[in-house]
C-alpha positions in Angstrom: 73.7 110.3 81.4 75.6 112.4 79.4 77.0 114.9 82.0 77.3 112.0 85.0 74.4 114.0 87.0 71.8 111.8 87.1 69.4 113.6 84.8 69.5 111.1 82.0 66.3 109.2 80.0 63.9 107.4 82.1 64.8 104.3 79.9 62.8 101.6 79.8 62.7 98.6 82.1 63.4 97.6 86.0 67.2 99.3 87.1 67.4 101.6 83.8 67.2 105.5 83.7 66.3 107.9 86.6 66.3 105.9 90.1 66.1 102.8 88.6 66.6 99.6 90.8 69.5 99.7 93.3 69.0 99.3 97.0 67.4 102.6 98.3 65.0 103.4 100.7 62.2 100.7 101.3 64.0 97.8 100.0 63.8 96.1 102.9 67.7 96.3 103.7 69.3 97.9 106.8 67.4 98.3 109.8 68.8 97.9 113.6 71.7 95.2 113.9 71.0 95.8 118.0 67.5 95.2 119.9 67.4 97.5 123.0 65.5 97.7 126.0 64.4 101.7 127.0 63.9 101.3 130.2 66.7 98.9 131.8 69.2 98.8 128.8 69.3 95.3 128.2 70.1 94.9 124.3 70.3 91.8 122.2 71.7 90.7 119.2 68.8 91.5 116.2 66.7 88.2 114.8 66.2 89.0 110.9 62.7 88.6 110.0 61.4 89.3 113.7 61.5 93.2 114.2 62.7 94.2 117.5 59.1 95.6 119.1 57.7 92.3 118.6 60.7 90.6 121.1 60.4 91.4 124.7 63.2 92.6 127.2 63.1 89.5 129.6 64.2 92.0 132.8 61.3 94.3 132.5 58.5 93.0 129.9 58.8 95.9 128.0 58.9 95.7 124.2 62.4 96.4 122.8 63.1 99.1 120.3 65.8 99.2 117.3 69.2 100.5 118.5 68.5 103.5 116.0 64.5 103.8 117.4 65.6 105.2 121.0 
């Protein structure tokens, strides 16, 4: 990148050139660390590899949602 502004050549191979590699959107990282019930407010730590929506609230039986999905 000649000017350090991210407009360099596209390059060859993974992780080179513009927007190459890294941990950008859609790379499977991040998400909620807490699953919460939208009805009663119950919360539990998120279990890796199990989406919050597949877990149910033990009090209400409502599917849980990620902390940032409320």
